[in-house]
C-alpha positions as CSV (number, residue, x, y, z in Angstrom):
1,M,31.7,-72.1,80.7
2,K,33.4,-71.7,84.1
3,S,37.1,-71.1,84.1
4,L,39.5,-73.6,85.9
5,K,39.9,-71.1,88.8
6,D,36.1,-70.8,89.2
7,Q,35.7,-74.6,89.1
8,Q,38.4,-75.0,91.8
9,F,36.6,-72.4,93.9
10,E,33.3,-74.2,93.6
11,H,35.0,-77.5,94.7
12,M,36.4,-75.8,97.8
13,R,33.1,-74.1,98.6
14,R,31.3,-77.5,98.6
15,L,34.1,-79.1,100.8
16,S,33.8,-76.2,103.2
17,L,30.0,-76.6,103.7
18,P,29.0,-76.6,107.4
19,L,28.0,-80.0,108.6
20,N,24.4,-79.0,109.4
21,L,23.9,-79.1,105.6
22,I,24.9,-82.7,105.3
23,R,22.3,-85.5,105.1
24,G,21.6,-86.8,108.6
25,V,23.3,-84.0,110.4
26,G,21.0,-81.4,112.0
27,P,22.0,-78.2,114.0
28,K,22.2,-80.0,117.3
29,R,24.5,-82.8,116.0
30,A,26.6,-80.3,114.1
31,A,27.1,-78.4,117.3
32,M,28.3,-81.6,119.0
33,L,30.7,-82.3,116.2
34,G,31.9,-78.7,116.2
35,L,33.1,-79.2,119.8
36,K,35.5,-81.8,118.5
37,G,36.8,-79.4,115.8
38,L,34.7,-81.0,113.1
39,N,33.0,-78.1,111.3
40,T,33.2,-78.9,107.5
41,V,33.1,-81.8,105.1
42,L,36.9,-81.5,104.8
43,D,37.3,-81.9,108.5
44,L,35.5,-85.2,108.4
45,F,37.7,-86.4,105.6
46,Y,40.8,-85.9,107.7
47,F,39.3,-87.2,111.0
48,A,41.2,-90.5,110.9
49,P,40.2,-93.5,113.0
50,I,42.2,-94.3,116.2
51,R,41.8,-98.0,115.6
52,Y,39.9,-100.6,113.6
53,E,37.6,-103.5,114.5
54,D,38.0,-106.7,112.5
55,R,34.5,-107.7,111.5
56,S,35.6,-109.7,108.4
57,K,35.0,-113.1,109.9
58,I,31.8,-114.6,111.4
59,S,32.3,-116.7,114.5
60,N,30.1,-119.4,116.0
61,I,28.4,-118.3,119.2
62,G,29.6,-121.3,121.1
63,S,33.2,-120.9,120.1
64,V,33.9,-117.4,121.4
65,E,35.7,-117.1,124.7
66,N,34.6,-114.7,127.5
67,G,35.7,-111.1,127.0
68,F,36.5,-111.4,123.3
69,P,34.9,-109.1,120.6
70,C,33.4,-111.0,117.8
71,L,31.0,-110.9,114.8
72,V,28.2,-113.5,114.9
73,S,25.1,-114.3,112.8
74,G,21.9,-115.6,114.2
75,T,18.1,-115.9,113.9
76,V,15.8,-114.0,116.4
77,K,14.0,-116.4,118.8
78,E,12.2,-113.7,120.8
79,G,12.6,-110.0,121.8
80,K,10.9,-108.0,124.4
81,E,11.2,-105.5,127.2
82,V,11.8,-107.1,130.6
83,Q,12.4,-106.1,134.2
84,F,16.0,-106.2,135.6
85,Y,15.3,-107.4,139.1
86,P,18.4,-106.2,141.1
87,S,17.6,-102.5,140.3
88,R,14.0,-103.1,139.1
89,K,14.9,-101.1,135.9
90,R,13.5,-102.2,132.6
91,I,15.9,-103.6,129.9
92,Y,15.4,-104.8,126.4
93,R,16.4,-108.4,125.5
94,I,16.6,-110.1,122.2
95,T,17.6,-113.8,122.0
96,I,19.1,-115.2,118.9
97,S,20.5,-118.7,117.9
98,D,23.0,-119.7,115.3
99,D,23.0,-122.8,113.0
100,D,24.5,-124.9,115.8
101,G,21.6,-124.0,118.1
102,D,23.7,-122.0,120.5
103,L,21.8,-119.1,122.1
104,L,23.0,-115.5,122.7
105,E,21.2,-112.8,124.7
106,L,21.5,-109.2,123.4
107,L,20.8,-106.7,126.2
108,W,20.2,-103.0,126.3
109,F,19.9,-100.7,129.4
110,R,19.6,-97.6,127.2
111,Y,17.5,-98.0,124.1
112,V,14.9,-96.6,121.8
113,K,12.1,-99.2,122.1
114,P,10.5,-98.8,118.6
115,H,13.9,-99.4,117.0
116,L,14.7,-102.6,118.9
117,A,11.1,-103.7,118.5
118,G,11.7,-103.7,114.7
119,L,14.6,-106.0,115.2
120,S,12.7,-108.4,117.5
121,M,10.6,-110.3,114.9
122,P,11.1,-114.1,115.3
123,G,12.9,-115.6,112.3
124,L,14.7,-112.3,111.4
125,K,18.3,-112.8,110.5
126,L,20.8,-110.5,112.3
127,M,24.5,-109.7,112.2
128,V,25.7,-108.8,115.6
129,Y,29.1,-107.4,116.8
130,G,30.1,-107.0,120.5
131,T,32.1,-108.4,123.3
132,M,31.1,-111.9,124.5
133,R,30.2,-112.2,128.2
134,I,29.7,-115.6,129.7
135,S,27.7,-115.8,132.9
136,G,27.1,-119.4,134.1
137,L,25.4,-121.1,131.1
138,K,24.3,-117.9,129.5
139,R,26.1,-116.0,126.7
140,Q,25.4,-112.3,126.5
141,M,26.3,-109.1,124.7
142,F,25.5,-105.6,126.1
143,H,24.6,-102.8,123.7
144,P,26.0,-104.6,120.6
145,D,26.0,-103.3,117.0
146,I,23.3,-104.9,114.9
147,S,22.5,-104.9,111.2
148,I,20.2,-106.8,109.0
149,P,22.0,-108.6,106.1
150,G,20.8,-107.3,102.7
151,R,19.6,-104.0,103.8
152,G,22.6,-102.0,102.7
153,S,24.2,-101.5,106.2
154,K,28.0,-101.7,106.2
155,D,28.5,-101.2,109.9
156,N,29.2,-104.9,110.7
157,W,31.3,-105.9,107.7
158,G,35.0,-105.8,107.0
159,F,37.4,-103.5,109.0
160,V,35.2,-101.0,110.9
161,P,36.8,-97.7,111.9
162,V,36.6,-96.6,115.5
163,Y,37.0,-92.8,116.1
164,S,37.9,-90.7,119.0
165,A,34.7,-90.2,121.0
166,V,32.5,-87.3,120.2
167,K,30.2,-86.3,123.1
168,G,26.5,-86.8,122.1
169,V,27.3,-88.7,118.9
170,S,27.5,-92.5,118.8
171,G,30.2,-94.4,116.9
172,N,27.6,-95.8,114.5
173,T,26.2,-92.3,113.8
174,L,29.7,-90.8,113.3
175,R,30.5,-93.6,110.8
176,T,27.3,-93.0,108.9
177,V,27.9,-89.3,108.7
178,I,31.5,-89.8,107.4
179,Q,30.3,-92.4,104.9
180,T,27.6,-90.0,103.7
181,S,30.1,-87.2,103.3
182,I,32.5,-89.5,101.3
183,D,29.7,-90.7,99.1
184,D,28.4,-87.2,98.4
185,F,31.5,-85.0,98.3
186,L,34.7,-87.1,97.8
187,D,34.6,-86.4,94.0
188,E,34.9,-82.7,94.8
189,I,38.4,-83.0,96.3
190,I,41.3,-82.0,94.0
191,D,44.6,-83.9,94.5
192,P,47.4,-81.3,94.6
193,M,50.1,-83.9,94.0
194,P,51.3,-84.7,90.5
195,P,50.7,-88.4,89.5
196,G,54.3,-88.8,88.6
197,L,55.4,-87.8,92.1
198,L,52.9,-90.2,93.7
199,D,54.2,-93.0,91.5
200,Q,57.7,-92.2,92.6
201,L,56.8,-92.3,96.3
202,R,54.5,-95.3,95.8
203,L,51.5,-93.5,97.3
204,P,47.9,-93.7,96.2
205,D,45.9,-90.6,95.0
206,L,44.1,-88.5,97.6
207,R,40.5,-89.8,97.0
208,T,41.6,-93.4,97.3
209,S,43.5,-92.6,100.4
210,I,40.7,-90.9,102.2
211,R,38.2,-93.7,101.4
212,G,40.8,-96.3,102.3
213,V,41.6,-94.7,105.7
214,H,37.9,-94.6,106.7
215,F,36.7,-97.8,105.1
216,P,39.7,-100.1,104.2
217,P,39.4,-102.8,101.5
218,V,38.9,-106.3,102.8
219,D,42.3,-107.3,101.6
220,T,44.1,-104.7,103.7
221,S,46.7,-106.0,106.2
222,V,45.3,-106.0,109.8
223,E,48.8,-105.4,111.2
224,L,49.4,-102.3,109.0
225,L,45.9,-100.9,109.9
226,D,46.6,-101.3,113.6
227,R,49.9,-99.4,113.2
228,S,48.4,-96.8,110.8
229,E,51.0,-97.8,108.2
230,T,48.9,-98.6,105.2
231,P,49.6,-96.8,101.9
232,F,46.4,-94.8,102.6
233,H,47.6,-93.6,106.0
234,R,51.1,-92.8,104.7
235,R,49.6,-90.6,102.0
236,L,47.7,-88.5,104.5
237,V,50.8,-88.2,106.8
238,F,52.8,-87.1,103.7
239,D,50.2,-84.4,103.0
240,R,50.4,-83.1,106.5
241,F,54.2,-82.8,106.4
242,F,54.1,-81.3,102.9
243,C,51.6,-78.7,104.0
244,L,53.6,-77.9,107.1
245,M,56.8,-77.5,105.1
246,L,54.9,-75.4,102.5
247,F,53.5,-73.1,105.2
248,L,56.9,-72.7,106.9
249,A,58.5,-71.9,103.6
250,F,55.9,-69.3,103.0
251,I,56.4,-67.8,106.4
252,K,60.2,-67.8,105.9
253,K,59.9,-66.1,102.5
254,K,57.5,-63.5,104.1
255,K,60.0,-62.8,106.8
256,D,62.8,-62.5,104.3
257,R,61.0,-59.6,102.7
258,I,60.8,-57.8,106.1
259,S,63.7,-55.4,106.6
260,R,64.9,-53.6,109.7
261,P,67.9,-51.3,110.3
262,E,71.2,-53.2,110.8
263,F,72.7,-53.2,114.3
264,M,76.2,-51.7,114.6
265,I,78.4,-54.3,116.3
266,P,81.0,-52.7,118.7
267,L,84.5,-53.0,117.1
268,R,86.0,-54.1,120.4
269,L,83.2,-56.7,121.2
270,D,85.5,-59.5,122.0
271,K,87.6,-57.3,124.4
272,D,84.4,-56.0,125.9
273,I,83.2,-59.5,126.6
274,D,86.5,-60.4,128.3
275,R,86.3,-57.2,130.3
276,F,82.7,-57.6,131.4
277,F,82.8,-61.3,132.3
278,R,85.1,-62.9,134.8
279,F,85.3,-66.1,132.8
280,H,86.2,-67.1,129.3
281,L,83.3,-68.0,127.0
282,T,83.2,-71.6,125.8
283,Y,83.4,-72.4,122.1
284,G,79.7,-72.9,121.9
285,Q,78.9,-69.6,123.6
286,R,81.3,-67.7,121.2
287,Q,79.7,-69.5,118.2
288,A,76.2,-68.5,119.4
289,V,77.4,-64.9,119.8
290,S,78.7,-65.0,116.3
291,D,75.4,-66.3,115.0
292,I,73.5,-63.6,116.8
293,T,75.8,-60.8,115.5
294,C,75.3,-62.1,111.9
295,D,71.6,-61.9,112.5
296,F,71.9,-58.3,113.8
297,K,73.8,-57.3,110.7
298,S,71.6,-59.1,108.2
299,G,68.9,-56.4,108.0
300,R,66.2,-59.0,108.7
301,P,64.6,-59.8,112.1
302,M,66.3,-62.6,114.0
303,N,64.3,-65.7,114.9
304,R,66.8,-67.9,116.7
305,M,66.5,-70.6,119.3
306,L,69.5,-70.8,121.7
307,M,69.5,-74.4,123.0
308,G,71.7,-75.8,125.7
309,D,71.6,-77.8,128.9
310,V,71.2,-76.1,132.3
311,G,74.6,-74.6,133.3
312,T,76.0,-74.1,129.8
313,G,75.7,-70.4,130.0
314,K,72.8,-69.4,127.8
315,T,72.0,-66.4,129.9
316,A,75.5,-64.9,129.3
317,V,74.9,-65.2,125.6
318,A,71.6,-63.5,126.0
319,A,73.2,-60.7,128.0
320,I,75.7,-60.1,125.2
321,A,72.8,-59.9,122.7
322,A,71.1,-57.4,125.0
323,Y,74.3,-55.4,125.4
324,I,74.6,-55.0,121.6
325,T,70.9,-53.9,121.5
326,V,71.3,-51.1,124.1
327,M,74.5,-50.0,122.5
328,N,72.3,-49.4,119.4
329,K,70.0,-47.2,121.5
330,R,67.2,-49.7,121.5
331,Q,65.4,-51.6,124.3
332,A,65.6,-55.3,125.2
333,A,63.0,-57.4,126.9
334,V,63.4,-60.7,128.8
335,M,60.2,-62.7,129.3
336,A,60.3,-65.6,131.8
337,P,57.5,-68.1,132.6
338,T,57.5,-67.5,136.4
339,Q,58.1,-64.6,138.8
340,V,60.9,-66.6,140.5
341,L,62.8,-67.0,137.2
342,A,62.1,-63.3,136.3
343,R,63.5,-62.2,139.6
344,Q,66.6,-64.4,139.0
345,H,67.1,-62.7,135.7
346,M,66.7,-59.3,137.3
347,E,69.4,-60.2,139.9
348,Y,71.7,-61.4,137.2
349,F,71.5,-58.4,135.0
350,S,71.7,-56.0,137.9
351,R,75.0,-57.5,139.0
352,L,76.6,-57.0,135.5
353,P,79.1,-54.2,135.2
354,E,77.8,-50.7,134.7
355,G,79.8,-50.4,131.6
356,M,77.3,-52.6,129.8
357,G,74.8,-49.7,130.0
358,F,71.8,-51.6,131.4
359,Y,69.0,-49.8,133.1
360,P,66.9,-52.8,134.1
361,V,63.4,-52.9,135.6
362,L,61.3,-55.8,136.8
363,I,57.6,-55.8,135.9
364,T,55.3,-58.3,137.7
365,G,51.6,-58.9,137.8
366,D,51.3,-58.0,141.5
367,M,52.7,-54.5,141.1
368,K,50.4,-51.8,142.6
369,R,48.7,-49.6,140.1
370,D,50.6,-46.4,140.9
371,E,53.9,-48.1,140.7
372,R,53.0,-49.9,137.5
373,E,51.9,-46.7,135.7
374,R,55.1,-45.0,136.8
375,V,57.2,-47.9,135.4
376,Y,55.1,-48.0,132.2
377,G,55.8,-44.3,131.7
378,K,59.5,-44.7,132.0
379,V,59.5,-47.7,129.6
380,R,57.6,-45.7,127.1
381,E,60.0,-42.8,127.4
382,G,63.0,-45.2,127.1
383,E,64.5,-44.6,130.6
384,Y,64.5,-48.3,131.1
385,N,66.4,-50.0,128.3
386,L,66.1,-53.6,129.7
387,V,62.6,-54.8,130.8
388,I,62.3,-58.1,132.6
389,G,59.0,-59.8,133.5
390,T,56.6,-62.6,133.0
391,Q,53.4,-62.5,130.8
392,S,52.9,-59.1,132.3
393,L,55.2,-57.9,129.4
394,I,52.4,-58.5,126.9
395,R,49.8,-56.4,128.6
396,E,48.2,-53.8,126.3
397,G,49.2,-50.9,128.6
398,L,52.9,-51.6,128.3
399,I,54.4,-49.7,125.4
400,F,58.1,-49.7,124.5
401,R,59.8,-46.7,123.0
402,D,61.8,-48.9,120.6
403,L,61.9,-52.6,121.3
404,G,64.9,-54.1,119.4
405,L,65.3,-57.5,121.0
406,A,62.9,-59.9,122.8
407,I,64.5,-62.7,124.8
408,I,62.0,-65.5,125.7
409,D,63.3,-67.9,128.3
410,E,62.0,-71.4,128.7
411,Q,60.1,-70.8,125.4
412,H,58.3,-74.2,125.6
413,R,56.3,-73.0,128.5
414,F,54.7,-70.2,126.5
415,G,51.9,-70.6,124.0
416,V,52.0,-69.4,120.4
417,R,49.8,-66.5,121.3
418,Q,52.1,-65.2,124.1
419,R,55.2,-65.4,121.9
420,A,53.3,-63.6,119.0
421,M,52.2,-60.8,121.3
422,I,55.7,-60.0,122.6
423,D,56.7,-59.8,118.9
424,R,54.0,-57.1,118.4
425,K,55.5,-54.9,121.1
426,G,58.0,-53.6,118.6
427,D,58.5,-53.0,114.9
428,N,59.6,-56.6,113.9
429,P,62.1,-56.9,116.8
430,H,64.8,-59.6,116.9
431,I,63.6,-62.7,118.8
432,L,65.9,-65.0,120.8
433,F,64.3,-68.1,122.3
434,M,66.2,-69.9,125.1
435,T,65.5,-73.5,126.1
436,A,67.1,-76.5,127.7
437,T,64.2,-78.8,126.9
438,P,62.9,-78.1,123.4
439,I,59.4,-79.5,122.8
440,P,58.7,-81.5,119.5
441,R,57.0,-78.5,118.0
442,S,60.1,-76.3,118.5
443,L,62.3,-79.0,116.9
444,A,59.9,-79.3,114.0
445,I,59.9,-75.5,113.4
446,A,63.7,-75.5,113.5
447,L,64.0,-78.5,111.3
448,Y,61.7,-77.2,108.6
449,G,63.2,-73.8,108.3
450,D,61.2,-71.2,110.3
451,M,63.8,-70.9,113.1
452,D,67.5,-70.8,113.2
453,V,69.3,-72.8,116.0
454,S,72.4,-72.1,118.0
455,L,73.5,-75.1,120.2
456,V,75.7,-74.6,123.3
457,K,77.1,-78.0,124.2
458,E,80.1,-77.3,126.5
459,Y,80.0,-76.3,130.2
460,P,82.2,-73.4,131.5
461,D,85.4,-74.1,133.3
462,G,84.9,-75.0,136.9
463,H,81.5,-76.5,136.3
464,K,80.9,-79.4,138.7
465,P,79.6,-82.5,136.9
466,V,76.2,-83.9,137.9
467,R,76.3,-87.3,139.5
468,T,73.3,-89.4,139.0
469,F,72.5,-92.7,140.8
470,L,69.8,-95.3,140.4
471,V,69.3,-97.3,143.5
472,D,67.1,-100.3,144.3
473,K,65.1,-100.7,147.5
474,P,67.9,-102.5,149.4
475,Q,70.1,-99.4,148.9
476,K,67.5,-97.0,150.2
477,K,69.4,-96.5,153.5
478,W,72.5,-95.5,151.5
479,A,70.5,-92.9,149.7
480,F,69.1,-91.4,152.9
481,D,72.6,-91.4,154.5
482,R,73.8,-89.3,151.6
483,L,70.8,-87.0,152.1
484,K,71.7,-86.7,155.8
485,E,75.3,-85.8,154.9
486,C,74.1,-83.1,152.5
487,V,71.9,-81.3,155.0
488,S,74.3,-81.7,157.9
489,S,76.9,-79.8,155.9
490,G,74.6,-76.8,155.5
491,R,73.4,-77.6,152.0
492,Q,69.8,-78.1,150.8
493,A,68.1,-81.1,149.3
494,F,64.6,-82.0,148.0
495,V,62.7,-85.3,147.8
496,I,60.0,-85.8,145.2
497,C,57.1,-88.2,145.8
498,P,54.6,-89.3,143.2
499,V,51.5,-88.5,145.2
500,I,50.5,-86.2,148.1
501,D,48.7,-88.9,150.2
502,E,49.0,-92.6,150.1
503,T,45.9,-94.7,149.3
504,E,44.8,-98.3,149.8
505,E,44.5,-98.8,146.0
506,S,48.2,-97.8,145.4
507,D,51.6,-98.5,146.9
508,L,53.0,-95.2,145.8
509,R,54.8,-93.3,148.6
510,G,53.0,-90.1,149.6
511,A,54.7,-86.8,150.3
512,Q,52.8,-86.3,153.6
513,E,54.1,-89.6,155.1
514,M,57.6,-89.0,153.7
515,H,57.6,-85.5,155.4
516,A,56.6,-87.1,158.7
517,R,59.3,-89.8,158.5
518,I,62.3,-87.6,157.6
């Protein structure tokens, strides 16, 4: 008799089967689904519909208005291949009538003739779903969904799921594949949530939720389906958040087990800061420095996001973190998303007092080979203790002697891979992310425990407030008068246009015309 662990492994193995082993899915169709990220049965279970079509009510053919989707029932009058005269292409046409005698033409420009021929027998009852088109006295549907009542098809009944398009796989085929997978493998899934917790949260079990998301019961609220707020949807959303939190908790615990030597914090750090900078740090900056020094003394790698608006002095905080790092005989790296920003950082750190002990170097992707190899050698030997650059810092050839701190500016503009690669340049170095515009992913990571956050809210003394104006068209002259005053006084300005060139289809102002006018 198999143990519980063996049984669970067998269940997971079956749910991880490649899709080409599923009934109705061959290698070619499996490859198409794979391009959408659908590779296993479990992937299909969690591939939620983007919307639903209400096919729960049958309408009379003559009562449906032009342009409205509907489900109708009718009897075949005739069906055959005919010639479409404007283009002389052949189309297939089936004409049906309902109990009121109203006629409806079903038209296909792309079709498999034997399949439609099987639906063309006079007297055959059909269920048809599509968008009604009225042309003169004719009512037509193009490429409708068709089923024959009593033959086991569920495509045209109830609330029908509509999925994100998969190239090479029709909506009907995708629904059939998902239905087959649910029928054959749903019993294999193991619900990780205790029934008591689900009762407390008023959520259904996992099997009921997966089936309900793909094929909702007929008594489900249409409004809740359209908003993806049924109990079935809420259960799957809960599972995603739970798994995310579980994963982040695991990562955090794993990082907590990683140790690294503590940094020695200079005893006169506050006096050093006042001596090196010609301004007083704001409360937020000092609090951020305190957070960073606590991380340095914790014996664990720092993973902190320094968040603050442009002009709040994040770079000064990063410079103090780099100063503590080089005082501990280790190297610091600053990675920026563009060469322009990297050069600005180089200018900033180069202007700092010599007493801070920085020996900075700028590494860019356009360096000549000889110069690059010379700089790489000095970084490897530790002659440069502050290395500034773009993604060139994650090249395989660049080796640090002892990277203690990696500062990543505008972190939202780097992918997960780039941030991970700079981490590998040292032995679990401290990581400081800087951002003025955190993306939702960054906020989620911070919220669920994988990243600490320091927030700098205040602006330094002397900061000039930003004045923002929203003007209507009648005030356009006033705006351009302000622009003229600005450039006349020797300052610079920029004008942003939504498009490069104007077109007849749009009234958006183009940059080319704006340049010519001003």
